[in-house]
Legacy VTK file of the C-alpha trace (Angstrom):
# vtk DataFile Version 3.0
C-alpha trace
ASCII
DATASET POLYDATA
POINTS 257 float
59.824 87.950 128.347
59.592 89.903 131.609
61.592 93.137 131.474
63.012 95.062 134.434
63.470 98.496 132.893
61.140 98.663 129.910
57.600 97.787 128.942
56.609 95.961 125.749
53.150 95.804 124.226
51.610 95.369 120.772
48.681 97.491 119.653
47.202 97.439 116.145
50.319 95.802 114.631
52.558 98.358 116.409
55.070 97.235 119.039
55.446 99.978 121.662
58.685 99.728 123.662
58.692 102.080 126.652
61.790 102.916 128.690
60.472 102.460 132.204
62.635 104.247 134.771
60.475 107.367 135.217
61.918 108.156 138.653
65.351 108.506 136.971
64.032 110.198 133.801
64.656 106.862 132.049
68.416 107.350 132.451
70.455 104.735 130.599
71.878 101.579 132.160
73.476 98.374 130.898
70.255 96.544 131.772
68.155 98.932 129.697
70.566 98.649 126.775
70.341 94.857 126.763
66.586 94.785 127.198
66.103 97.260 124.348
68.048 95.062 121.951
66.079 91.994 123.019
62.732 93.776 122.634
63.575 95.290 119.245
64.763 91.940 117.889
61.583 90.281 119.197
59.407 92.887 117.486
61.373 92.635 114.238
60.820 88.867 114.091
57.142 88.983 115.119
54.783 88.497 112.177
52.042 90.359 114.069
54.171 93.550 114.203
54.642 95.907 111.245
56.030 98.981 113.025
58.047 99.651 116.208
57.806 102.695 118.500
60.340 103.640 121.182
59.182 106.041 123.901
59.652 106.874 127.573
57.531 106.548 130.687
56.729 109.686 132.652
58.076 113.094 131.657
61.243 112.099 129.780
62.260 110.014 126.777
65.759 109.342 128.125
67.941 111.801 130.032
71.156 110.091 128.914
73.517 107.841 130.862
72.627 107.437 134.515
75.027 109.886 136.197
75.676 107.502 139.095
76.867 104.910 136.582
78.866 107.456 134.573
80.554 108.933 137.638
81.809 105.528 138.736
83.545 104.870 135.404
86.235 107.541 135.370
89.034 106.369 133.115
86.990 103.413 131.915
84.765 102.729 128.940
81.104 103.116 129.899
80.322 100.158 127.664
82.532 97.159 126.894
80.455 95.810 123.994
81.630 96.096 120.382
81.240 99.819 119.607
80.292 99.123 115.991
77.379 96.978 117.164
76.266 98.934 120.231
73.323 100.787 118.677
73.930 100.609 114.924
71.973 97.325 114.868
68.897 99.564 114.956
69.636 100.636 111.378
69.357 97.005 110.246
65.885 96.480 111.704
63.564 95.521 108.836
60.488 97.296 110.192
59.948 101.044 110.548
61.425 102.289 113.814
59.903 105.434 115.340
61.304 107.449 118.238
58.375 109.025 120.084
60.251 111.662 122.080
57.663 112.464 124.708
59.963 114.499 126.954
63.566 115.436 127.653
66.165 113.589 125.589
69.925 113.835 125.970
73.183 111.970 125.428
72.776 108.274 124.696
68.991 108.730 124.590
69.460 111.136 121.695
71.865 108.702 120.016
69.253 105.931 120.128
66.700 108.301 118.596
69.131 109.244 115.810
69.240 105.611 114.678
65.453 105.541 114.235
63.776 106.087 110.861
61.380 108.765 112.121
61.583 111.017 115.175
58.421 112.614 116.542
58.884 115.084 119.397
56.303 116.646 121.707
56.122 120.437 121.466
57.841 122.306 124.269
60.170 119.448 125.219
63.972 119.697 125.293
66.898 118.035 123.532
70.657 118.200 124.034
73.974 116.621 123.078
75.911 117.846 126.142
79.270 116.140 125.537
81.337 119.342 125.368
79.930 120.365 128.745
80.812 117.011 130.317
84.378 116.780 129.027
83.413 114.009 126.606
83.468 113.359 122.857
80.435 112.741 120.635
79.436 109.136 121.315
77.866 106.190 119.533
78.233 107.526 115.984
76.384 110.788 116.664
79.126 112.814 114.933
78.551 110.662 111.823
74.751 110.658 111.993
73.980 114.288 112.814
75.682 115.913 109.770
73.845 113.473 107.508
70.504 114.142 109.183
70.590 117.931 109.623
73.696 119.151 107.778
77.159 120.013 109.088
76.322 123.496 110.418
73.368 122.420 112.592
75.347 119.359 113.721
78.285 121.537 114.763
75.924 123.897 116.578
74.456 121.071 118.666
77.694 119.174 119.326
80.196 121.985 119.878
77.934 124.114 122.063
76.290 121.312 124.034
73.334 123.649 124.441
69.743 122.618 125.094
67.213 123.282 122.332
63.435 123.142 122.346
61.545 120.717 120.119
60.483 123.622 117.920
64.105 124.461 117.063
64.943 120.782 116.567
62.039 120.622 114.096
63.359 123.715 112.288
66.706 121.934 111.917
64.919 118.934 110.404
65.931 116.624 113.243
62.393 115.833 114.426
58.764 116.135 113.358
56.776 118.189 115.868
53.485 116.974 117.367
51.266 118.632 120.028
52.202 117.694 123.588
48.566 117.353 124.688
47.782 114.385 122.446
51.319 113.270 121.661
51.083 109.544 122.399
47.768 109.190 120.568
49.114 111.082 117.547
52.237 108.907 117.358
50.157 105.748 117.697
47.969 106.888 114.794
50.993 107.618 112.585
52.522 104.250 113.456
49.217 102.436 112.899
48.895 104.016 109.457
52.355 102.751 108.523
51.631 99.319 109.999
48.238 98.831 108.352
48.080 100.892 105.162
51.379 100.038 103.494
52.865 96.816 102.168
55.340 95.430 104.730
57.423 94.144 101.832
57.542 97.575 100.192
58.448 99.248 103.468
61.249 96.764 104.078
62.695 97.365 100.609
62.523 101.153 100.905
64.265 101.064 104.287
67.091 99.129 102.638
67.172 101.572 99.705
67.524 104.576 102.020
70.269 102.906 104.043
72.278 101.915 100.963
71.752 105.346 99.384
74.033 106.943 101.995
77.016 105.301 100.286
75.694 104.866 96.718
76.035 106.932 93.584
72.790 108.134 91.997
73.389 105.661 89.179
73.621 102.745 91.589
70.513 103.914 93.447
68.502 104.095 90.217
69.740 100.681 89.098
68.636 99.152 92.397
65.268 100.939 92.229
64.621 99.633 88.712
65.434 96.068 89.750
63.188 96.270 92.810
60.263 97.713 90.812
60.450 94.787 88.385
60.435 92.349 91.310
57.510 94.146 92.985
55.261 93.771 89.955
55.136 89.995 90.368
54.019 90.073 94.012
50.587 89.691 95.588
51.129 92.975 97.434
51.399 94.839 94.125
48.130 93.290 92.950
46.504 94.153 96.266
47.866 97.710 96.073
46.012 98.237 92.785
42.909 96.331 93.848
42.218 98.137 97.127
42.714 101.522 95.437
40.303 100.683 92.616
37.768 99.097 94.985
38.041 101.967 97.516
38.608 99.706 100.524
41.253 99.147 103.172
44.266 97.137 101.966
44.901 93.534 102.947
48.616 93.142 102.338
50.497 89.983 103.169
52.753 89.956 106.223
55.774 89.004 104.088
LINES 1 258
257 0 1 2 3 4 5 6 7 8 9 10 11 12 13 14 15 16 17 18 19 20 21 22 23 24 25 26 27 28 29 30 31 32 33 34 35 36 37 38 39 40 41 42 43 44 45 46 47 48 49 50 51 52 53 54 55 56 57 58 59 60 61 62 63 64 65 66 67 68 69 70 71 72 73 74 75 76 77 78 79 80 81 82 83 84 85 86 87 88 89 90 91 92 93 94 95 96 97 98 99 100 101 102 103 104 105 106 107 108 109 110 111 112 113 114 115 116 117 118 119 120 121 122 123 124 125 126 127 128 129 130 131 132 133 134 135 136 137 138 139 140 141 142 143 144 145 146 147 148 149 150 151 152 153 154 155 156 157 158 159 160 161 162 163 164 165 166 167 168 169 170 171 172 173 174 175 176 177 178 179 180 181 182 183 184 185 186 187 188 189 190 191 192 193 194 195 196 197 198 199 200 201 202 203 204 205 206 207 208 209 210 211 212 213 214 215 216 217 218 219 220 221 222 223 224 225 226 227 228 229 230 231 232 233 234 235 236 237 238 239 240 241 242 243 244 245 246 247 248 249 250 251 252 253 254 255 256
């Protein structure tokens, strides 16, 4: 598919989806929202892809909603789609989803990153949830996600102040993993390639589901599910390959299933 506002490429079993409005700091639009969903769904169903990376072109990841769009919607909803489906579909993606925050990230751009499994952020870059300073409320489930990701105190700090924090402070909060700015894209690609090529896709898919369910489960239910999944794993070719490649000291050759 030809995209207007993002780029899509596959490298070493990693689908790299790049927000491509660098002249507007990749500010969010309805077109970009729709294209992101299409690209993520395509990557999730592609047997040649084992990991998905979201990043931004130029010097920003995503500076939030395009202010020209936002300013024209006074008194209206900025998005008429089902709010429960708007970005939460990202949590249901079967493959690991990485936010490679290469530059400034704010507002809806931050919300998209919060739905990812892993967030890498380039050192020295900036992050904000500026809703209080725009006369808005926390959007797209961010008030639900942030306390679970970094605890209620750090979440309140970010949301109630609306202040801008550096990547180093975001890493201290546990919101992101910090990587050097100089080789950021290469470092993220290597991390994603390791996930895509060194782990069993089946195992990764199961563990993603375990972590998602664990947010609402008791410890007893989580252990019961883990025990059932371990029994099922031991009959698979990936389990046999996991033992074999370790014993034979070679790269793994897991199935794509």
